[in-house]
C-alpha positions, 0 to 999 in steps of 0.5 A: 500500500503506502509506507507513511501512516495516516489516520483513516476514516471510512464512511459507511451507510450499511453494515457489511462485515466484508467491507469492514474486515478489509480495513487495517487497525488505523481505520475509524468507522463512521456510520452515516445514514441521512436517508432513513431513520436510525436503527439503534439495534444495527448501531449496537451490533456495529459497535460491538463488531467494531470493538471486537475488531479493534476499530473506533466507531463514530456516529454521524450527526447524532451526538445524544445517541452517540453519548447514550450508546457509549460510542467512541465519538461523533462526526458533525457534518458541515451542515450541523451548526449546533452548539448544544452539545457543549452543555453535555457531559462527555466521557473523557475520550469521547471524540468529536470531529467535523467537516467544513468546506470553507473558512466560515465553516472551519470557524464554526467547527472550532467553536463546536470543540471538534478535535479534527476537521475534515476539509472537503473536497481535496480531489473530487471535482464538485461544488466544494472542490479545492485542489491541493493548493487551496486545500493547503491554504485553507488548512493553514488557517486552523490549528486543529488537526486536518483530515483530507476528504473528497475523491481520495483514491489509491492513485492520488493518496501520495499527494496528501503528503504535500498537505498538513493533513494527518489523515484522509476520509472517504467511501470508495477508497475503502471498498 
């Protein structure tokens, strides 16, 4: 694969053992499902499976449920601008991470108390496309740990070394 070590974040929408079993121990699983109602039983099964396999497991956009189910943390998408979670009592190692597409969203994530910020999109040519140079410029504006998001593939993963990113996140890379 590659010789350098990155944190890896794998977004999933359904629990498939075969996809999770392919990952190395440096991968965090993020359950992200905005289309259907959250199935608490499925989340608990996934939590136990990830625990057995040694993966951290985060839930996207549901901080109360993440706390209640004693998950490893929560992922706050760019559209989540809420600060209500700052009044919650969190476990010591509860991880809060979030994503942003521009400086305004980065500042919101910093005020939300995230430990790491996913900046999108580094490679995927969509409305939020940044490319390497803009990605570097925008990531230099935050003191938080930066994670590259968007279009990461086996062909372009080495380019992430040109940024201050400590890892990457995605879906298709991991399948």
